[in-house]
N, C-alpha and C positions, 0 to 999 in steps of 0.2 A: 506491498498501499504505498501511493506517494505518503510524503508529509510536508504540511506546508512550511517556506519559510516563512524566518518570524520578518523581515519584514511583509510579507501581508500576515499575518497571525496578525499581530498586537494592534494593526487597524481599525483589522475588521470588526476587533473584540470594544477596541473603546466604539468603533458605531455603533457596533448594535447592541453595548449599552444607555450608551444617546439614546437608541431608537424608544430605548426600554422607557424609560424618565420619561424620552417628552411625547409617547403615546401616556402615561401615569399621569401626566401635570394634566395632555388632556379630557383625562378621561376623572377626570380632579378638578377637572372645571366643568362640564353635565352634573359636581355633583355642587362643586359651591354656589354656580350663576342662577340666577331661578326664573331669570330670562329665557327664554327659548330661543333670541336677536342673539344674547351671549351664549347660549351653550352652542349653536349653528359656527361661531368662528373662532368659539376655541375648539373647535372640532373637525371645523378643518384645515385650521394651523396646521397643530399636531398631528394631521394625518397625512397634509401634502411635508411637513418638517422627516416625520418618522416614516414614512414609508419608503423618503429619497437617500436615506439616511442606511437603511438594508439592501435597498437598492447601490448606492455607493460602496458597501461593505461584498455585496455578495460579485461585483465588477470589483471587483481587490483581491477577494479566494475565484472565481473565474480563468484571471487574467494568472494566474499564481496559476496554476492549476495547464493546465491552460499553454505556459510558455509565452500564449501571442495574447495582445489588449483586445479582453470583450465588451466589450460598450455596446452587446444588443439591452443591453439594459438601461442608458437615455433611451429608449427607444417609450417605455413604460413611463418612465417618469416623462418622457415632456408628452404624453397622454396624460396621467396622474395629474398635472399640472394645466391642465387642459380642461380638462374635467371636469375638477378636488372644488371648481369654487365656482366656474355655470353648476351643479349639480346642488350645491348649497343654494345661490340665490337663485334656482326652481325652490328652492321646497320655505326659501327668507319671503321670495314673493309667496304659493301660498299661504304659509301662517299670520298672512299683508288680509288675506282676502280674508282670514274666518277669526282675526281677530275679532271678539264680541266688542270693545271699548272706539273700534274702526267710526265716525260714522258717517250710515246707507247714505247711498245715493237716490238722489230720485228719478231717474229714467225716463 
């Protein structure tokens, strides 16, 4: 079995630990904030940053194992950076429309 070189193991470990901490912060934001919009903001930011660090760690480990630069994870990250904020905006718009405190418009 191939062992990972130290130059890939240490940064990947640090990135995975950072990803866990970032995701934990997002989960605590879900518990701490009382409004839907604040919760969405905390989760969207932490989701994007947490998955980004996991993907970067995966890119490091894959490049070390294959011994060539592996950049497939950049496509996944690009997709995530585009889709995550858009889905959060759509969920927030749905929350605004369903808000009982919102004044009813006369049509």
